[in-house]
C-alpha distance (Angstrom), angle and dihedral (degrees) to the residues before:
residue distance angle dihedral
X1 . . .
X2 3.84 . .
X3 3.85 111.3 .
X4 3.88 89.7 -129.4
X5 3.76 93.1 52.2
X6 3.87 100.9 49.0
X7 3.78 111.4 92.0
X8 3.78 116.2 167.7
X9 3.80 102.2 164.2
X10 3.79 126.3 48.9
X11 3.85 136.1 164.8
X12 3.82 115.0 -147.4
X13 3.85 135.1 176.5
X14 3.77 113.5 -134.1
X15 3.81 129.3 -169.9
X16 3.72 123.3 -178.2
X17 3.82 123.0 -151.8
X18 3.83 125.2 -84.3
X19 3.76 117.5 -115.3
X20 3.80 115.4 -106.5
X21 3.80 119.1 -107.3
X22 3.94 119.7 -104.4
X23 3.79 113.1 -112.3
X24 3.88 125.6 -115.0
X25 3.77 102.9 -147.8
X26 3.84 138.6 142.5
X27 3.80 126.7 -154.8
X28 3.78 111.0 -105.3
X29 3.78 118.3 -179.0
X30 3.83 135.6 156.9
X31 3.77 93.3 -100.4
X32 3.81 97.7 31.0
X33 3.87 108.5 46.5
X34 3.88 93.0 165.5
X35 3.80 101.9 44.3
X36 3.80 121.4 159.1
X37 3.67 130.5 -98.1
X38 3.86 117.7 -61.4
X39 3.87 103.3 165.3
X40 3.75 111.1 147.6
X41 3.86 128.9 -135.9
X42 3.73 123.0 -98.1
X43 3.75 119.8 -107.2
X44 3.83 123.6 -107.0
X45 3.85 118.5 -98.1
X46 3.80 116.6 -112.4
X47 3.74 120.4 -92.6
X48 3.82 125.9 -130.3
X49 3.82 104.2 -130.9
X50 3.79 131.6 -169.8
X51 3.78 114.0 -146.4
X52 3.81 128.5 -170.0
X53 3.78 116.4 -122.5
X54 3.81 116.0 -170.5
X55 3.94 88.4 -164.0
X56 3.94 91.1 66.6
X57 3.78 126.8 77.9
X58 3.85 101.6 171.2
X59 3.87 141.7 44.3
X60 3.80 93.0 -135.9
X61 3.89 91.4 117.5
X62 3.81 88.2 68.2
X63 3.75 96.1 49.1
X64 3.76 94.6 89.9
X65 3.83 98.4 27.7
X66 3.73 102.2 58.1
X67 3.79 96.9 147.9
X68 3.79 112.1 73.9
X69 3.82 119.6 179.8
X70 3.80 132.8 178.3
X71 3.84 126.6 -147.8
X72 3.82 124.2 -91.8
X73 3.75 119.3 -115.3
X74 3.85 117.4 -108.4
X75 3.81 122.7 -110.4
X76 3.83 120.5 -102.1
X77 3.81 119.6 -103.8
X78 3.83 139.6 -157.7
X79 3.76 125.2 -71.5
X80 3.80 87.3 49.1
X81 3.85 92.4 -70.6
X82 3.77 112.1 167.2
X83 3.79 116.0 -142.6
X84 3.77 119.5 -109.2
X85 3.82 117.8 -95.7
X86 3.80 115.4 -110.0
X87 3.76 113.6 -106.6
X88 3.83 113.0 -99.4
X89 3.80 118.6 -124.9
X90 3.76 116.5 -136.4
X91 3.76 124.4 -156.4
X92 3.78 113.3 -162.9
X93 3.81 115.7 -147.9
X94 3.78 137.5 173.8
X95 3.73 120.6 -93.3
X96 3.85 110.3 -90.2
X97 3.79 94.0 43.4
X98 3.74 115.2 146.6
X99 3.84 123.0 -160.5
X100 3.81 121.5 -147.7
X101 3.73 136.3 175.3
X102 3.82 107.2 -106.7
X103 3.86 95.0 -141.9
X104 3.83 102.0 43.7
X105 3.81 100.2 22.9
X106 3.92 86.8 -132.0
X107 3.79 114.8 160.0
X108 3.87 108.7 -113.4
X109 3.81 99.4 179.4
X110 3.80 147.4 -48.5
X111 3.75 130.7 -119.9
X112 3.80 110.0 -143.9
X113 3.89 107.6 151.6
X114 3.79 135.7 49.4
X115 3.89 116.8 -89.0
X116 3.88 89.3 9.1
X117 3.80 108.6 149.5
X118 3.77 131.3 -157.2
X119 3.78 130.4 176.4
X120 3.79 111.9 -124.4
X121 3.89 96.4 175.4
X122 3.81 117.6 21.7
X123 3.77 120.8 -143.0
X124 3.66 120.3 -115.2
X125 3.85 119.1 -98.5
X126 3.77 116.8 -106.8
X127 3.80 117.5 -112.6
X128 3.75 122.7 -112.0
X129 3.79 118.7 -106.8
X130 3.88 120.1 -129.7
X131 3.78 92.0 -94.3
X132 3.82 88.6 72.4
X133 3.85 89.4 58.7
X134 3.83 97.2 52.2
X135 3.79 112.4 119.4
X136 3.84 135.6 167.7
X137 3.86 89.6 -97.0
X138 3.87 95.9 34.6
X139 3.79 104.8 47.3
X140 3.87 97.5 156.3
X141 3.83 110.0 42.2
X142 3.74 111.7 -178.2
X143 3.74 96.9 -163.6
X144 3.81 138.5 71.9
X145 3.81 136.3 -174.7
X146 3.77 123.1 -92.6
X147 3.80 117.1 -128.6
X148 3.89 117.9 -95.0
X149 3.78 113.5 -107.0
X150 3.83 117.8 -108.1
X151 3.82 124.5 -114.1
X152 3.78 123.8 -98.4
X153 3.78 138.3 175.1
X154 3.77 146.9 112.4
X155 3.81 116.2 -68.1
X156 3.76 132.8 -173.0
X157 3.78 123.0 -135.1
X158 3.77 115.8 -165.1
X159 3.74 125.8 -176.2
X160 3.87 119.0 -141.7
X161 3.80 109.6 -172.7
X162 3.81 117.4 -118.9
X163 3.82 109.8 -137.4
X164 3.70 136.9 140.7
X165 3.87 94.4 -131.7
X166 3.72 128.6 29.0
X167 3.87 120.4 -161.6
X168 3.75 112.4 -136.0
X169 3.83 123.3 -170.4
X170 3.69 149.3 112.9
X171 3.80 119.7 -76.9
X172 3.76 115.6 -71.4
X173 3.84 93.9 18.5
X174 3.80 93.6 133.9
X175 3.88 97.4 -99.9
X176 3.78 95.8 134.0
X177 3.74 93.8 43.0
X178 3.81 91.3 52.7
X179 3.85 90.2 47.8
X180 3.83 91.0 52.6
X181 3.83 90.3 51.1
X182 3.79 100.5 46.7
X183 3.88 98.0 39.1
X184 3.82 140.1 25.0
X185 3.83 91.6 -102.0
X186 3.82 115.9 123.5
X187 3.80 105.3 -154.1
X188 3.87 121.4 175.0
X189 3.70 108.7 -91.1
X190 3.84 126.9 -170.8
X191 3.77 138.5 142.4
X192 3.83 99.3 -100.3
X193 3.81 136.8 78.6
X194 3.76 123.4 -83.9
X195 3.72 93.5 19.5
X196 3.82 87.6 143.0
X197 3.86 108.5 65.0
X198 3.74 98.1 165.3
X199 3.75 132.4 35.7
X200 3.84 117.5 -92.7
X201 3.75 126.6 -152.5
X202 3.73 129.5 -153.3
X203 3.80 135.6 177.7
X204 3.78 109.6 -134.6
X205 3.93 114.6 -152.4
X206 3.74 115.6 -138.6
X207 3.63 134.8 179.5
X208 3.93 124.5 -50.4
X209 3.82 91.8 19.4
X210 3.88 90.1 -63.5
X211 3.87 119.7 137.2
X212 3.80 143.9 179.8
X213 3.78 134.6 -154.3
X214 3.79 121.6 -114.1
X215 3.84 127.2 -167.1
X216 3.73 125.5 -152.6
X217 3.86 104.5 -150.2
X218 3.84 117.1 -161.3
X219 3.82 110.2 -100.7
X220 3.73 121.2 -78.9
X221 3.84 123.3 -140.4
X222 3.77 132.1 -165.0
X223 3.81 106.0 -74.4
X224 3.66 95.9 27.4
X225 3.81 92.7 130.8
X226 3.85 84.6 64.3
X227 3.81 92.5 53.6
X228 3.82 97.6 -95.3
X229 3.84 116.4 148.5
X230 3.73 108.4 -6.5
X231 3.88 84.1 -26.2
X232 3.81 119.9 158.9
X233 3.76 92.6 4.9
X234 3.82 92.6 80.2
X235 3.84 105.0 17.5
X236 3.86 87.5 83.3
X237 3.81 90.1 66.3
X238 3.75 90.9 65.4
X239 3.79 91.6 61.7
X240 3.83 90.1 74.0
X241 3.82 97.7 52.5
X242 3.87 120.6 102.9
X243 3.74 92.0 -154.7
X244 3.91 133.6 23.3
X245 3.72 119.3 -142.1
X246 3.79 108.3 -158.4
X247 3.75 112.4 -153.8
X248 3.82 122.6 -163.0
X249 3.77 125.8 165.5
X250 3.82 116.8 -118.2
X251 3.84 89.4 -125.8
X252 3.82 93.5 56.9
X253 3.83 93.3 110.4
X254 3.84 97.2 -129.9
X255 3.86 114.5 29.4
X256 3.72 94.4 179.2
X257 3.86 92.1 52.7
X258 3.75 93.4 48.1
X259 3.87 90.3 48.9
X260 3.72 90.7 51.6
X261 3.83 92.9 48.9
X262 3.85 89.5 52.9
X263 3.77 93.9 46.6
X264 3.92 88.9 49.2
X265 3.85 90.7 53.1
X266 3.73 90.3 52.7
X267 3.80 93.7 46.6
X268 3.84 91.1 49.6
X269 3.74 91.2 51.0
X270 3.83 97.0 44.4
X271 3.80 124.3 -13.4
X272 3.72 92.5 -153.9
X273 3.79 88.6 69.9
X274 3.80 87.9 74.8
X275 3.93 89.1 67.2
X276 3.79 90.1 66.7
X277 3.84 121.1 101.7
X278 3.87 112.2 -104.3
X279 3.81 136.1 -158.4
X280 3.79 125.9 -172.9
X281 3.84 123.2 -140.5
X282 3.68 117.9 -170.2
X283 3.79 104.3 -153.2
X284 3.86 139.0 -155.9
X285 3.97 90.2 33.4
X286 3.79 91.7 155.5
X287 3.84 84.1 82.0
X288 3.92 93.4 67.9
X289 3.79 133.7 51.5
X290 3.85 124.8 -128.4
X291 3.67 94.5 -92.9
X292 3.79 93.4 56.5
X293 3.78 92.2 45.4
X294 3.75 89.4 55.3
X295 3.77 88.6 55.5
X296 3.81 91.1 50.1
X297 3.82 91.4 49.6
X298 3.83 90.8 62.8
X299 3.84 94.5 69.9
X300 3.82 106.5 39.0
X301 3.81 129.9 127.3
X302 3.90 115.6 -91.6
X303 3.88 100.4 -99.9
X304 3.78 137.9 94.4
X305 3.93 106.0 -67.8
X306 3.65 140.1 174.1
X307 3.86 137.2 -174.3
X308 3.88 115.1 -126.1
X309 3.75 141.9 169.3
X310 3.76 117.9 -158.8
X311 3.79 90.1 -165.5
X312 3.79 96.1 58.7
X313 3.80 96.6 24.5
X314 3.77 89.6 -121.7
X315 3.78 111.6 161.7
X316 3.85 94.1 -0.4
X317 3.79 97.8 122.0
X318 3.77 91.9 41.9
X319 3.83 88.5 52.8
X320 3.85 91.5 50.9
X321 3.79 88.9 50.7
X322 3.75 92.2 47.9
X323 3.88 92.2 49.9
X324 3.83 92.0 49.1
X325 3.74 90.1 48.2
X326 3.82 92.7 51.0
X327 3.84 92.0 45.0
X328 3.86 93.1 53.7
X329 3.80 98.5 43.2
């Protein structure tokens, strides 16, 4: 994923179509100059619809098209002709997209499956023609309904990446390096914090032609739930992961303390994240010998853990086995 092409937050203005007006019309024919009412109904205004597209992974196509309108419905006509419905406008989005009201922040819907469609702005109802208002005592109504106006307003579309495993760790913990080793993904890698500025996704092959999806989430720092660092911008991507892979370098000084800080940031952002399964990977273990690794093992958090090195490929296959095992429990 190129940094410039990944857009996971967009604010758009949507306007659905107005409903067409009902017709005031009376049947006038050669042999029936005083026929009854035959005004048709107006057509419904077009909806603005959001549709899931599994081939998409970014909202960049909406970056320069932030005003989305649907067509108005046509007016009714004589001979009880109903006006044509306004054409719906469809917005394709990646799976995992959430729609919110821009003013209130209220959740409108989520798109989680391919071809799933949700209406984000409903078209106005067409007005009734004068035929509708004919009764036994009012046989020649000279009025009809106007069409209802469409809906309009600013909406927010947020993308939450759908992945089986989400990598969680401080900046420069080795997440991108691991992703490049276990999958075909080519994230940007360098020896400084916040190298990763956008989430990266990789498909990890496993035994018997099976696979699972891993997401490299940009590094979290203490205070991320308050917006520090990359903060809230990327914490939301973790909500979609089935399993969290905590990654802490072996030279961090206090692995248990770093783990607790990461867990606290997730809890402060969304307590439900603590219900997800967790695995701990201690990275960069090529730096220590087996005796020192045994010492480190004595003071680790109580969860499934493994020592790995993406440089030497040490423990990589065991890590993949552990992730598959935890995902399928």
